[in-house]
C-alpha positions as CSV (number, residue, x, y, z in Angstrom):
1,M,134.7,132.4,143.9
2,G,136.1,131.0,147.2
3,K,136.1,127.4,148.3
4,S,132.7,127.6,150.8
5,E,130.8,129.4,148.2
6,E,131.7,126.6,145.7
7,I,130.4,123.8,148.4
8,S,127.4,126.1,149.4
9,Q,126.5,126.2,145.6
10,D,127.1,122.3,145.2
11,L,125.0,121.6,148.1
12,V,122.2,123.9,147.1
13,D,122.1,121.8,143.5
14,L,122.1,118.6,145.4
15,H,119.5,119.3,147.9
16,K,117.3,120.6,144.7
17,S,117.9,117.4,143.2
18,G,116.2,115.5,146.1
19,S,119.2,114.3,147.8
20,S,119.0,114.1,151.8
21,L,120.8,116.0,154.3
22,G,122.9,113.0,155.0
23,E,123.7,112.0,151.3
24,I,125.0,115.3,150.9
25,S,127.0,115.6,154.2
26,K,128.8,112.3,153.1
27,S,129.6,113.5,149.8
28,L,130.8,117.0,150.1
29,K,132.3,115.9,153.1
30,V,130.8,118.6,155.3
31,P,129.4,118.1,158.8
32,P,125.7,117.6,158.6
33,S,125.0,120.7,160.8
34,A,126.8,123.0,158.2
35,V,124.6,121.4,155.5
36,Q,121.6,121.9,157.3
37,T,122.1,125.7,158.2
38,I,123.1,126.2,154.6
39,V,120.0,124.6,153.5
40,C,117.9,126.3,155.9
41,K,119.8,130.0,155.2
42,Y,118.7,129.0,151.3
43,K,115.0,128.6,151.9
44,Q,114.5,131.6,153.9
45,H,116.8,134.3,151.7
46,G,116.7,132.4,148.4
47,T,120.3,132.7,148.2
48,T,123.7,131.5,150.0
49,Q,125.6,135.1,149.7
50,P,126.8,136.5,152.8
51,S,124.1,138.9,154.3
52,Y,124.5,142.6,154.9
53,R,126.6,143.3,157.9
54,S,125.7,146.5,160.0
55,G,128.0,149.1,160.9
56,R,131.0,150.6,158.7
57,R,133.6,148.8,157.1
58,C,137.3,149.4,158.3
59,I,139.2,151.8,156.2
60,L,142.5,150.6,157.1
61,S,143.6,146.8,157.2
62,P,145.0,144.8,160.1
63,R,148.4,145.4,158.0
64,D,148.2,149.2,157.5
65,E,147.3,149.5,161.1
66,H,150.6,147.5,161.9
67,T,152.5,149.7,159.7
68,L,151.2,152.8,161.5
69,V,152.3,151.4,164.8
70,R,155.6,150.3,163.8
71,K,156.2,153.9,162.1
72,V,155.4,155.5,165.3
73,K,157.3,153.2,167.5
74,I,160.5,153.8,165.4
75,N,160.1,157.6,165.5
76,P,157.7,158.7,168.4
77,R,157.8,162.2,167.1
78,T,155.8,161.2,163.8
79,T,152.8,163.4,163.7
80,A,149.5,162.2,162.6
81,K,149.7,164.6,159.4
82,D,152.8,162.7,158.5
83,L,151.3,159.3,158.9
84,V,148.2,160.4,156.7
85,K,150.7,161.5,153.9
86,L,152.4,158.1,154.3
87,L,148.7,156.3,153.4
88,E,148.1,158.4,150.8
89,E,151.1,157.5,149.2
90,T,150.0,153.9,149.3
91,G,146.2,154.8,147.7
92,I,144.6,154.9,151.2
93,E,142.6,158.4,151.8
94,V,141.8,158.4,155.8
95,S,141.5,161.6,158.0
96,I,143.8,162.8,161.0
97,S,141.0,161.3,163.6
98,T,141.3,157.8,162.1
99,V,144.9,157.4,162.3
100,K,144.7,159.0,166.1
101,R,141.9,156.3,166.8
102,V,144.2,153.5,165.5
103,L,147.1,154.6,167.5
104,C,144.8,155.1,170.5
105,R,143.4,151.6,170.2
106,H,147.4,150.3,170.2
107,N,148.0,152.3,173.3
108,L,149.8,155.0,171.7
109,K,148.4,158.2,172.8
110,G,149.6,161.4,171.1
111,H,150.4,164.5,173.3
112,S,152.6,167.8,172.7
113,A,156.0,167.7,173.7
114,R,156.8,169.8,177.1
115,K,158.3,173.0,176.3
116,R,161.5,173.4,177.8
117,P,163.6,176.7,178.2
118,L,166.5,177.5,175.9
119,L,170.0,177.1,177.9
120,Q,172.3,179.8,176.8
121,N,176.0,179.5,177.6
122,R,175.6,181.8,180.8
123,H,173.6,179.3,182.1
124,K,175.8,176.4,181.5
125,K,178.9,177.9,183.0
126,P,179.9,176.6,186.3
127,D,179.4,178.8,189.1
128,Y,183.0,178.7,190.6
129,G,182.2,181.5,193.4
130,F,179.6,179.1,194.9
131,Q,182.3,176.7,195.0
132,L,184.7,178.7,196.2
133,H,182.4,179.5,199.1
134,M,181.4,176.2,200.0
135,G,185.2,175.0,200.1
136,T,185.3,172.7,197.1
137,K,186.2,172.5,193.3
138,I,185.1,170.7,190.5
139,V,188.0,168.5,189.0
140,L,187.3,168.7,185.3
141,F,190.1,166.5,183.9
142,G,192.1,163.7,185.6
143,E,191.5,160.7,187.8
144,M,188.7,162.3,189.7
145,S,186.7,163.6,187.0
146,S,183.2,162.6,188.3
147,G,183.5,163.7,191.7
148,L,184.2,166.8,194.0
149,M,187.6,167.1,195.4
150,K,188.4,169.1,199.0
151,Q,190.7,172.0,198.5
152,K,193.8,171.7,200.6
């Protein structure tokens, strides 16, 4: 039982015994407005337990979300399926769409990588015919390895 639940239970017991709101506030060292709120809630609902909340509860805790974001920032090419498997190892079952939604919430939008053409050796070879035609050649080794040099 949490601290607030203990205080509210003690508060209800004191109210049933006939103590005033001010006396309860002083004895439990709780603000009078909090005492009044708890007493009104007890009178209306008959209990001090938290009420039903609308909406579905989150499957992932903030700590789990942080773990997912960290894994994606370390390796951006991680797939959502890999992240689902990672969470299943910890005992949390989530769908791929849930993982994508969490990453989107942290501005990590998934997209497929662009397909780049496969370069072959003939594509990588320098075109010396073009260089001779233009009157320049590339110096591969030496002092000016990064620049162009005019032929003499």
